[in-house]
C-alpha positions in Angstrom: 160.4 50.5 2.8 162.6 52.2 5.4 162.1 55.8 6.4 165.1 57.2 4.4 163.9 55.5 1.2 160.4 56.8 1.8 161.6 60.4 2.5 163.8 60.3 -0.6 160.7 59.6 -2.7 158.7 62.5 -1.2 158.5 65.4 -3.5 159.6 67.8 -0.8 162.8 65.9 0.0 163.7 64.7 -3.5 167.3 65.4 -4.3 168.7 65.5 -0.8 171.8 63.4 -0.2 171.6 60.3 2.0 173.5 62.2 4.7 171.0 65.1 4.5 168.1 62.6 4.6 169.5 61.0 7.7 169.7 64.4 9.4 166.1 65.0 8.4 165.0 61.5 9.4 166.1 62.0 13.0 163.4 64.7 13.3 160.6 62.9 11.4 158.9 60.2 13.5 156.8 57.7 11.6 153.6 56.6 13.3 150.8 54.2 12.4 147.4 55.9 12.8 144.1 54.1 13.0 141.1 55.0 10.8 139.0 57.8 12.1 141.9 59.4 14.2 141.9 63.2 14.5 145.5 64.1 13.7 145.3 67.9 14.0 142.8 70.6 14.6 142.6 74.4 15.1 142.9 73.8 18.9 146.4 72.2 18.6 149.1 74.8 19.5 152.1 72.8 18.5 153.0 73.4 14.9 153.8 70.4 12.8 154.0 69.5 9.1 152.5 66.0 8.3 153.4 63.7 5.4 151.1 60.9 4.4 153.2 57.7 3.9 150.3 55.3 3.4 146.5 55.6 3.7 144.4 58.7 3.2 143.5 61.8 5.2 140.5 64.1 4.9 140.8 67.8 5.6 137.7 69.6 6.6 136.4 72.8 8.3 133.2 73.5 10.2 130.5 75.7 8.8 128.7 78.3 10.8 126.0 75.7 11.3 128.5 73.2 12.8 128.5 70.9 9.7 131.7 69.4 8.3 132.8 70.7 4.9 135.6 68.7 3.3 138.3 70.8 1.5 140.6 68.0 0.4 141.4 64.3 0.5 145.1 63.5 0.6 146.8 60.5 -0.8 150.3 59.0 0.0 153.0 61.6 -0.6 150.8 64.6 0.2 151.7 67.1 2.9 149.4 68.9 5.3 149.4 70.7 8.7 150.9 74.2 9.3 152.0 74.5 5.7 151.4 78.2 5.3 148.0 78.2 3.5 146.5 80.4 6.1 143.6 81.7 3.9 142.7 78.3 2.6 143.3 76.0 5.5 142.6 78.1 8.6 140.5 76.3 11.2 141.2 73.0 9.5 140.7 69.5 11.0 142.6 66.4 9.6 141.2 62.9 10.1 142.3 59.6 8.7 139.9 57.9 6.3 141.6 54.5 6.7 144.5 53.0 8.7 147.4 55.1 7.7 151.1 55.8 8.4 151.9 59.4 9.0 155.3 61.2 9.3 155.5 64.5 11.1 158.1 67.1 11.4 158.3 70.2 13.7 157.5 73.3 11.7 160.4 75.3 13.1 162.8 72.4 12.3 161.5 72.3 8.7 162.0 76.0 8.3 165.6 75.6 9.6 166.2 72.9 7.0 164.8 75.1 4.3 167.1 78.0 5.3 170.0 75.6 4.9 168.7 74.2 1.6 167.3 76.9 -0.6 166.3 74.4 -3.3 164.0 72.7 -0.7 162.4 76.1 -0.1 161.6 76.4 -3.8 160.0 73.0 -3.8 158.0 73.8 -0.7 156.6 77.0 -2.3 155.7 75.0 -5.5 153.9 72.4 -3.4 152.0 75.0 -1.5 151.1 76.8 -4.8 149.7 73.6 -6.3 147.7 72.8 -3.1 146.3 76.4 -3.1 145.2 76.1 -6.7 143.4 72.8 -5.9 141.6 74.2 -2.9 140.6 77.3 -4.8 139.3 75.2 -7.7 137.3 73.0 -5.3 135.8 76.0 -3.5 134.8 77.6 -6.8 132.9 74.5 -7.8 131.3 74.3 -4.4 130.1 77.9 -4.6 128.9 78.1 -8.3 128.3 74.6 -9.6 125.3 72.2 -9.5 125.5 69.1 -7.3 126.0 67.0 -10.5 129.1 69.0 -11.5 130.4 69.2 -7.9 130.2 65.4 -7.6 131.7 64.8 -11.0 134.5 67.2 -10.2 135.2 65.5 -6.9 135.2 62.0 -8.5 137.7 63.3 -11.1 140.0 64.6 -8.4 139.7 61.4 -6.5 140.4 59.4 -9.6 143.6 61.5 -10.2 144.8 60.9 -6.7 143.6 57.4 -5.9 142.7 55.8 -9.3 144.4 52.5 -10.0 144.8 51.5 -13.6 144.1 47.8 -14.2 143.8 45.4 -17.1 141.2 43.5 -15.1 137.5 44.3 -15.8 136.1 42.6 -12.7 133.2 44.8 -11.4 133.5 47.1 -14.4 131.0 45.6 -16.9 133.7 43.6 -18.8 134.9 46.8 -20.5 138.3 48.5 -20.6 139.0 52.1 -19.6 138.0 51.8 -16.0 140.0 52.9 -12.9 139.4 51.6 -9.4 139.4 54.2 -6.6 141.9 52.8 -4.1 140.2 54.6 -1.2 137.1 53.7 0.8 134.4 56.4 0.8 130.8 56.2 1.9 128.0 58.2 0.4 127.9 60.2 3.6 131.5 61.1 3.2 131.0 62.1 -0.4 128.0 64.3 0.8 130.3 66.2 3.2 132.7 66.8 0.4 130.1 68.3 -1.9 128.0 70.2 0.5 125.0 67.9 0.1 123.2 65.1 2.0 123.6 61.4 1.7 120.2 60.6 0.1 120.8 63.1 -2.7 124.4 61.9 -3.3 123.1 58.3 -3.5 120.5 59.3 -6.1 123.1 61.1 -8.1 125.6 58.2 -7.9 122.8 55.9 -9.2 122.4 58.2 -12.2 126.1 58.1 -12.9 126.0 54.4 -12.8 123.1 54.3 -15.3 125.1 56.6 -17.5 128.1 54.3 -17.4 130.3 56.8 -15.6 130.9 54.7 -12.5 130.1 51.4 -11.0 129.9 50.2 -7.4 129.1 46.5 -6.9 127.9 46.7 -3.3 128.2 48.2 0.1 131.9 48.9 1.1 132.9 47.8 -2.4 135.4 49.9 -4.4 134.1 52.5 -6.8 135.1 52.1 -10.5 135.4 55.3 -12.6 135.3 55.4 -16.4 137.6 58.4 -16.8 136.8 59.2 -20.4 133.0 59.3 -19.8 133.5 61.3 -16.6 135.6 63.9 -18.4 133.0 64.0 -21.2 130.2 64.6 -18.7 132.2 67.5 -17.1 132.7 69.1 -20.5 128.9 69.2 -21.1 
């Protein structure tokens, strides 16, 4: 897929004419980024907006004790960077969870485009509002929920973003109703996302497997989620 076709499918730029997309595309370099690359941090002074074309990106902050605390995992189509969520994303780091392709646009240039296209500004605000609601919901769970509910909530969000529907039942007990997470996450990474430690997350994941909520067939194998059972567990 070329850059203009990709940009046209991004929620932010949807509805722009091909000529407008060409103008935007001149200012949006597309770069392959290796897994584990730090894309942006609070120490970067240049202001950019980043768009995930392929792959996945983890956003995290550092606690007072210097530990990483994940605030979001972004799938293709998502936007991050200096997006205006000062209260929710201050002091945020962004690192790729897998080999990815990232587009970036200068913040001032994007603001200029928004001034020229008010409809784009409305979509920008809508995207920011949705992101803010997601982050606030996650932080509320982190602050007031048990580890079980925090991990169930995280798996639900990951399933919404990265879940792949499939008629195949390989690795999912020969049953229907399973979704495969199309993102590779270790138990340590899940622990940083839930404010826990790897050993405790592993124990909880084993419980979820025994309850038929998820299945993982081996190290570095994909996680399968039974969405109906997960949602039922969250309602308990």
